[in-house]
C-alpha positions in Angstrom: 13.7 -23.6 109.0 13.5 -23.3 104.9 16.6 -24.0 103.1 18.2 -21.8 101.7 17.7 -21.7 97.7 21.5 -21.8 97.6 21.3 -25.4 99.3 21.2 -28.9 97.5 19.6 -31.0 99.7 20.4 -34.9 99.8 17.8 -37.9 100.6 20.2 -39.2 102.7 20.8 -36.5 105.7 16.7 -35.7 105.2 14.2 -36.9 107.8 12.0 -39.7 106.3 9.0 -38.5 105.7 10.9 -35.1 104.7 9.1 -32.3 106.7 8.2 -30.4 103.6 6.8 -27.1 105.5 9.6 -26.6 107.2 11.9 -27.2 104.4 9.9 -24.7 102.2 9.0 -22.5 104.7 5.0 -22.9 104.4 2.4 -25.7 103.7 1.9 -25.5 100.1 0.6 -28.0 97.2 4.2 -30.0 96.4 4.9 -30.5 92.6 7.7 -32.9 91.5 9.9 -33.0 88.4 11.7 -35.9 88.6 14.9 -35.6 86.5 15.0 -32.1 85.9 18.1 -32.2 84.0 19.4 -28.1 83.1 16.7 -27.3 85.1 14.8 -25.2 82.7 11.0 -27.0 83.2 12.3 -26.2 86.8 12.7 -23.2 86.8 9.4 -22.6 85.0 7.0 -24.7 86.6 7.8 -22.7 90.0 7.7 -19.6 87.9 4.3 -20.4 86.5 3.1 -21.9 90.4 4.3 -19.3 93.3 1.4 -20.8 95.8 2.6 -24.0 95.3 6.2 -25.6 96.6 8.1 -26.9 93.6 10.4 -30.0 94.0 13.0 -31.6 92.0 14.8 -34.9 92.2 18.4 -35.4 90.1 21.0 -37.4 90.7 23.1 -34.9 88.6 25.3 -33.2 91.0 26.5 -30.7 87.6 22.7 -30.8 86.6 21.8 -29.5 90.6 24.6 -27.2 90.3 22.7 -25.6 87.3 19.3 -25.9 88.3 20.4 -23.9 92.0 22.0 -21.5 90.1 19.3 -20.5 87.5 16.1 -20.3 90.6 18.5 -17.9 92.5 18.8 -16.1 89.4 15.2 -16.0 88.9 14.9 -15.4 92.3 12.2 -17.6 93.0 12.1 -19.0 96.7 9.2 -21.5 96.2 11.2 -24.5 94.5 14.1 -26.7 96.0 16.0 -29.8 94.9 17.3 -33.1 95.8 19.9 -35.2 95.2 18.4 -38.6 95.0 17.7 -41.5 92.9 14.1 -40.4 92.6 12.3 -44.2 93.5 15.0 -43.9 96.7 13.2 -40.2 97.3 9.9 -41.1 97.0 10.1 -44.3 99.1 12.0 -42.5 101.8 10.7 -39.0 101.6 6.9 -38.9 100.7 4.7 -39.7 102.8 0.9 -41.2 101.7 -0.9 -38.7 99.5 2.4 -35.7 100.0 2.4 -35.0 96.3 -0.3 -32.9 94.1 1.6 -33.4 90.8 4.5 -35.0 89.1 6.4 -34.2 85.7 8.4 -36.5 84.8 10.6 -35.6 81.5 12.5 -37.9 79.1 13.5 -40.3 81.5 16.5 -42.4 79.9 14.7 -45.3 77.8 18.2 -47.5 78.3 17.0 -48.7 74.4 19.3 -51.9 75.0 17.7 -54.6 75.6 19.7 -56.1 78.6 19.3 -52.5 79.9 15.7 -52.2 80.1 15.2 -53.5 83.7 17.0 -50.1 84.5 14.1 -47.7 82.9 12.3 -45.6 85.4 8.8 -46.0 84.6 7.1 -49.7 84.8 4.3 -51.4 87.1 6.2 -51.4 90.1 6.5 -47.5 90.1 3.9 -46.4 88.9 2.5 -48.1 92.2 5.3 -46.5 94.0 4.0 -43.3 92.8 -0.1 -43.5 93.2 1.0 -44.5 96.9 2.5 -41.1 97.4 0.1 -38.8 95.3 -3.3 -37.1 95.9 -6.4 -39.0 94.6 -6.9 -36.7 91.7 -3.1 -35.9 91.6 -2.0 -34.9 87.9 0.8 -37.2 86.5 2.4 -36.0 83.1 5.3 -38.1 81.2 7.1 -36.9 78.0 9.4 -39.0 75.7 11.1 -39.4 72.3 11.2 -43.3 72.4 8.6 -44.6 70.0 9.2 -47.9 72.0 9.6 -46.5 75.4 6.3 -44.9 74.8 4.7 -48.2 74.0 5.9 -49.8 77.3 5.0 -46.4 79.2 1.5 -46.9 77.6 1.1 -50.5 78.5 2.3 -49.7 82.1 -0.1 -47.4 82.4 -3.2 -48.6 80.6 -2.2 -51.8 83.3 -2.5 -49.6 86.6 -6.0 -48.9 87.6 -4.8 -46.0 89.8 -3.7 -43.7 87.1 -6.1 -42.5 84.1 -5.8 -40.9 80.8 -7.4 -36.9 81.1 -6.3 -37.5 77.1 -8.7 -39.4 74.4 -5.9 -41.4 73.7 -3.0 -42.5 75.5 -0.6 -40.1 74.4 -0.8 -36.6 72.3 3.0 -35.9 70.4 2.0 -32.2 70.4 1.7 -29.8 74.1 1.8 -26.4 72.4 1.2 -25.5 76.6 4.7 -26.9 77.8 8.0 -25.2 78.0 10.2 -27.2 75.5 13.3 -28.9 76.9 16.8 -28.8 76.2 15.8 -32.6 75.1 12.5 -32.1 73.8 14.3 -29.6 71.1 17.0 -31.9 70.4 14.5 -35.0 69.5 12.7 -32.1 67.4 16.0 -31.2 65.4 16.2 -34.9 64.9 13.0 -35.3 63.4 11.8 -37.9 66.5 8.3 -37.3 67.4 7.5 -36.3 71.1 5.0 -38.6 73.3 2.8 -36.5 75.7 0.9 -38.6 78.3 -1.6 -36.9 80.9 -2.8 -38.8 83.8 -4.6 -38.5 86.6 -4.1 -40.2 90.0 -7.8 -42.3 90.6 -9.8 -42.9 93.8 -8.6 -47.2 93.2 -6.6 -47.7 97.0 -3.0 -48.8 96.4 -1.9 -50.8 98.9 1.4 -49.3 100.3 3.8 -51.3 99.5 6.5 -49.4 100.3 6.5 -48.3 103.8 9.3 -45.4 105.1 12.0 -46.8 106.5 11.8 -46.3 110.7 14.6 -44.5 112.7 16.9 -46.1 114.5 20.2 -45.3 116.7 23.1 -45.5 115.3 24.4 -49.0 116.0 27.1 -49.2 118.2 28.7 -52.2 120.9 31.1 -52.5 123.4 32.7 -56.0 124.2 35.9 -57.5 125.7 38.1 -59.7 123.6 41.3 -60.9 124.2 42.0 -60.7 120.3 44.4 -57.5 119.1 43.5 -55.5 116.5 46.4 -56.9 114.7 45.2 -60.4 115.0 41.7 -59.6 113.6 43.4 -57.5 111.2 45.6 -60.2 110.1 42.2 -63.3 109.7 40.2 -61.0 107.6 38.8 -62.2 104.5 36.4 -60.2 102.2 33.0 -62.1 102.8 29.4 -62.1 101.8 26.1 -62.8 104.2 22.4 -62.6 102.9 20.4 -61.3 106.6 16.6 -62.4 105.3 15.9 -59.5 102.3 19.7 -57.7 103.1 22.8 -58.5 101.3 26.0 -57.5 102.6 29.3 -57.1 101.7 32.7 -57.4 103.6 35.1 -55.9 101.0 38.4 -54.9 102.3 40.0 -54.0 106.2 42.4 -51.1 106.7 44.3 -50.3 109.6 45.0 -46.9 111.0 48.7 -46.1 110.5 48.7 -44.2 114.4 46.5 -46.4 117.3 46.2 -49.3 114.8 41.8 -49.0 114.7 40.5 -50.9 111.9 38.0 -49.8 109.4 36.3 -52.5 107.5 35.1 -51.8 104.0 31.4 -52.5 103.3 28.2 -52.5 100.9 25.4 -52.5 102.7 21.9 -53.8 100.0 18.8 -53.0 100.9 15.6 -51.8 100.2 15.3 -48.8 99.5 18.8 -47.4 100.6 21.9 -49.0 99.0 25.0 -48.0 101.4 29.0 -47.6 101.1 30.2 -47.3 104.9 32.7 -48.0 106.6 32.8 -50.4 110.2 35.3 -49.1 112.9 36.6 -51.6 115.3 38.7 -50.1 117.6 40.6 -50.7 121.1 39.5 -47.9 124.2 42.4 -47.4 126.4 40.2 -48.9 129.2 41.1 -52.1 127.2 37.7 -52.8 125.8 37.0 -52.9 122.1 34.1 -51.0 120.0 32.4 -51.6 117.0 30.8 -48.5 115.0 30.0 -47.1 112.1 32.7 -44.4 111.0 30.9 -40.9 109.7 32.7 -40.9 106.7 30.1 -40.9 104.2 27.5 -40.0 106.0 26.1 -43.0 106.6 22.5 -43.6 107.5 21.5 -45.8 110.4 19.3 -48.4 108.8 17.9 -51.7 110.1 20.5 -52.8 107.4 23.3 -51.0 108.8 22.9 -52.8 112.0 22.6 -55.6 110.4 26.0 -55.3 108.6 27.7 -54.4 112.7 25.5 -57.6 114.2 27.3 -60.2 111.3 30.9 -57.9 112.0 30.1 -58.9 115.7 29.1 -62.5 114.9 32.5 -62.9 112.8 34.1 -62.0 115.3 32.7 -64.3 117.5 33.7 -66.8 114.9 37.1 -65.8 116.0 37.0 -65.8 119.7 34.4 -67.8 121.5 34.1 -66.9 124.3 33.9 -62.3 123.6 32.2 -61.0 126.6 29.4 -58.3 124.9 29.6 -55.5 127.2 26.5 -53.5 125.4 24.6 -52.4 122.7 22.6 -50.6 120.9 21.9 -53.0 118.1 18.3 -53.6 117.1 18.3 -56.9 114.9 15.2 -59.2 115.0 16.0 -63.3 115.1 14.2 -63.6 112.2 17.5 -61.1 110.4 19.8 -62.9 112.1 22.4 -65.3 109.3 20.7 -67.0 106.3 23.9 -67.6 104.6 27.3 -66.8 103.3 29.8 -67.0 101.4 
């Protein structure tokens, strides 16, 4: 069923990959704007392309709310917005070949040299984008930052999966497009704007970004004589590196009633990073349950399974006689402890 126009979707609460036909209520070519800001360009795109499904990725909640309001006011039903980091959303929501065209307007240039690694457009991002675009799909990028324009031009020149639709790498005028807020700010300040118009070539792009598989929520039942109070006293913040997943067990909290424990944890894995609560509680029948608290809408990823596994491993260190009753953990031997601090 198609989602309502007034709804802001979230990358962590949608199926991976996303069922675009269900979300839009129809099959149609998919156009994407990354980082749509105030939403004017997104609205204009949806208005000009009524036969296309128009999608916007944006982190800022105020920007998302503005875009939803503008789309509703314009009576446009062919656009949806998703709160997401664009790299995460491309990796998890978009299957290979999903995207008919992509527009990136004035991405943050991160001008300080020690912030350059935060820039959106680099070789890896273009490779990811190429895996999600159809051959012949159109890519447009605009920036008002000369140094960033040079970096973008170099990245595109290196990429076998994109070729310019222009006789040059970019142009500095484009009368065919809507003037965005940041574009007008640049013009008022006397800065030049740089417009890249590219096409996805037939060159293959090996998919180095597999969509994470769906797994059940981790849940463990065990027997141990350890009390919740004793577990709480013996907890200390620590970190674990398990394969390519980094886990931080930050703090432990105890409920005022019932004594249940919650371990605040950070799960860092590609492409999705989560701040979660891991629950340790004692049931009336006497067994202990390890699970993931629902606060924050946790995603049952491989990293989340590893987070629960290594919490169980820590409890085994406290009680070597711990007896495992049941478990939904899905952890390969190769992903077991590789280091801790």
